[in-house]
C-alpha positions as semicolon CSV with decimal commas, in nm:
position;residue;x (nm);y (nm);z (nm)
1;X;-6,537;2,934;0,615
2;X;-6,639;3,288;0,516
3;X;-6,600;3,397;0,873
4;X;-6,225;3,431;0,857
5;X;-6,242;3,614;0,519
6;X;-6,431;3,899;0,692
7;X;-6,131;3,993;0,916
8;X;-6,065;4,303;0,716
9;X;-5,801;4,445;0,500
10;X;-5,562;4,525;0,787
11;X;-5,545;4,171;0,902
12;X;-5,483;4,043;0,540
13;X;-5,227;4,327;0,470
14;X;-5,029;4,231;0,782
15;X;-5,062;3,865;0,711
16;X;-4,925;3,897;0,342
17;X;-4,659;4,138;0,451
18;X;-4,537;3,873;0,705
19;X;-4,554;3,587;0,450
20;X;-4,373;3,801;0,176
21;X;-4,103;3,904;0,422
22;X;-4,045;3,532;0,529
23;X;-4,002;3,431;0,169
24;X;-3,784;3,733;0,084
25;X;-3,548;3,705;0,381
26;X;-3,505;3,319;0,321
27;X;-3,423;3,388;-0,047
28;X;-3,190;3,670;0,058
29;X;-3,006;3,433;0,312
30;X;-2,971;3,169;0,050
31;X;-2,815;3,414;-0,186
32;X;-2,575;3,554;0,090
33;X;-2,477;3,202;0,182
34;X;-2,333;3,135;-0,161
35;X;-2,094;3,417;-0,135
36;X;-1,796;3,199;-0,077
37;X;-1,774;3,209;0,299
38;X;-1,727;2,860;0,444
39;X;-2,006;2,757;0,684
40;X;-2,053;2,463;0,913
41;X;-2,414;2,327;0,904
42;X;-2,563;2,176;1,203
43;X;-2,942;2,209;1,167
44;X;-3,056;1,868;1,270
45;X;-3,408;1,927;1,100
46;X;-3,489;2,229;1,312
47;X;-3,564;2,462;1,027
48;X;-3,797;2,206;0,855
49;X;-3,958;2,157;1,199
50;X;-4,025;2,527;1,242
51;X;-4,140;2,591;0,885
52;X;-4,388;2,296;0,878
53;X;-4,492;2,342;1,239
54;X;-4,573;2,704;1,191
55;X;-4,798;2,652;0,875
56;X;-4,969;2,340;1,038
57;X;-5,031;2,536;1,347
58;X;-5,175;2,835;1,150
59;X;-5,393;2,604;0,927
60;X;-5,540;2,454;1,241
61;X;-5,591;2,798;1,384
62;X;-5,777;2,912;1,077
63;X;-5,984;2,599;1,098
64;X;-6,076;2,672;1,465
65;X;-6,171;3,036;1,364
66;X;-6,385;2,922;1,070
67;X;-6,572;2,681;1,303
68;X;-6,585;2,941;1,582
69;X;-6,394;2,721;1,825
70;X;-6,302;2,912;2,147
71;X;-6,438;3,222;1,993
72;X;-6,331;3,557;2,156
73;X;-6,489;3,902;2,172
74;X;-6,435;4,144;1,894
75;X;-6,174;4,358;2,085
76;X;-5,925;4,071;2,066
77;X;-5,905;4,119;1,696
78;X;-5,730;4,463;1,775
79;X;-5,497;4,323;2,030
80;X;-5,409;4,058;1,762
81;X;-5,337;4,310;1,494
82;X;-5,116;4,505;1,736
83;X;-4,931;4,186;1,820
84;X;-4,896;4,084;1,456
85;X;-4,754;4,419;1,361
86;X;-4,521;4,429;1,662
87;X;-4,403;4,065;1,588
88;X;-4,331;4,147;1,229
89;X;-4,123;4,449;1,319
90;X;-3,919;4,265;1,588
91;X;-3,863;3,953;1,373
92;X;-3,742;4,126;1,054
93;X;-3,548;4,409;1,219
94;X;-3,362;4,139;1,425
95;X;-3,296;3,933;1,104
96;X;-3,187;4,258;0,927
97;X;-2,946;4,327;1,214
98;X;-2,784;3,980;1,173
99;X;-2,717;4,075;0,809
100;X;-2,539;3,798;0,613
101;X;-2,513;3,578;0,933
102;X;-2,890;3,520;0,919
103;X;-2,989;3,183;0,779
104;X;-3,296;2,965;0,821
105;X;-3,071;2,673;0,857
106;X;-2,841;2,643;1,170
107;X;-2,499;2,713;1,063
108;X;-2,201;2,920;1,158
109;X;-1,977;3,120;0,911
110;X;-1,607;3,106;0,964
111;X;-1,600;3,485;1,018
112;X;-1,924;3,512;1,216
113;X;-1,955;3,755;1,500
114;X;-2,173;3,754;1,816
115;X;-2,419;4,038;1,773
116;X;-2,480;4,204;2,111
117;X;-2,652;4,530;2,018
118;X;-3,015;4,634;1,946
119;X;-3,261;4,341;2,023
120;X;-2,959;4,112;2,083
121;X;-2,853;4,313;2,377
122;X;-3,114;4,164;2,606
123;X;-3,228;3,837;2,420
124;X;-3,042;3,592;2,212
125;X;-3,314;3,506;1,972
126;X;-3,528;3,811;1,899
127;X;-3,627;3,682;1,560
128;X;-3,790;3,389;1,731
129;X;-3,958;3,611;1,985
130;X;-4,098;3,818;1,690
131;X;-4,221;3,509;1,504
132;X;-4,390;3,379;1,819
133;X;-4,567;3,720;1,887
134;X;-4,675;3,723;1,510
135;X;-4,821;3,374;1,525
136;X;-5,016;3,451;1,866
137;X;-5,131;3,779;1,707
138;X;-5,265;3,597;1,400
139;X;-5,467;3,362;1,636
140;X;-5,595;3,655;1,836
141;X;-5,697;3,842;1,521
142;X;-5,898;3,536;1,412
143;X;-6,062;3,563;1,766
144;X;-5,982;3,201;1,874
145;X;-5,840;3,141;2,208
146;X;-5,776;2,774;2,115
147;X;-5,568;2,894;1,825
148;X;-5,376;3,135;2,053
149;X;-5,295;2,856;2,292
150;X;-5,203;2,618;2,008
151;X;-4,980;2,869;1,836
152;X;-4,835;3,001;2,163
153;X;-4,743;2,657;2,310
154;X;-4,678;2,477;1,985
155;X;-4,440;2,738;1,834
156;X;-4,269;2,781;2,177
157;X;-4,192;2,405;2,176
158;X;-4,049;2,412;1,817
159;X;-3,834;2,726;1,906
160;X;-3,725;2,550;2,216
161;X;-3,579;2,261;2,003
162;X;-3,430;2,514;1,753
163;X;-3,268;2,716;2,030
164;X;-3,100;2,406;2,179
165;X;-2,967;2,309;1,840
166;X;-2,855;2,670;1,757
167;X;-2,693;2,751;2,088
168;X;-2,491;2,417;2,088
169;X;-2,351;2,516;1,736
170;X;-2,270;2,869;1,869
171;X;-2,099;2,750;2,182
172;X;-1,895;2,495;1,981
173;X;-1,787;2,779;1,747
174;X;-1,731;3,073;1,985
175;X;-1,670;2,891;2,311
176;X;-1,642;3,112;2,628
177;X;-1,743;3,448;2,458
178;X;-2,084;3,290;2,370
179;X;-2,115;3,132;2,714
180;X;-2,052;3,469;2,864
181;X;-2,318;3,621;2,639
182;X;-2,572;3,353;2,747
183;X;-2,513;3,441;3,117
184;X;-2,597;3,812;3,044
185;X;-2,902;3,756;2,836
186;X;-3,238;3,556;2,811
187;X;-3,334;3,342;2,510
188;X;-3,652;3,498;2,388
189;X;-3,835;3,703;2,656
190;X;-3,642;3,976;2,844
191;X;-3,619;3,920;3,214
192;X;-3,813;3,593;3,188
193;X;-3,660;3,320;2,968
């Protein structure tokens, strides 16, 4: 158990920054949702699946690391820290770019717009890309390849469901403009998927 406590101040600083930003942006989204704009909710449990799934995957990853399952060389810690920092920047700059249209729940505001600049110019869900990179970075920082695979595959499957639900709501709301946007962009990874 003491093993993962020795990951250093930078790991824990990034980890707490990520956690505090998740809470702050969720609270901000809740406050902005109550501004009187009518919204249509179509979440189908995807927000709960991601939140619970993420923390379960990370708890298992911490357990793998504390028991040295799939232990990796020390240099992977530094790769993980770079990924954590990059993922945090991508996730929260994408969320900030959405502004009041961001919500942890799948919903569409009556005056919502399709954001197609910044990260959204090439991928439709950069906040999920950032979350995925952060989770894989945490696992690599903990030096467990089992954790990296678990977080990578598990979170990808959760985001796959979420993207399906979200894009269905956006197509229903925007119609052809969103379908056209989908043809020009990838879901999470530029040039890949």
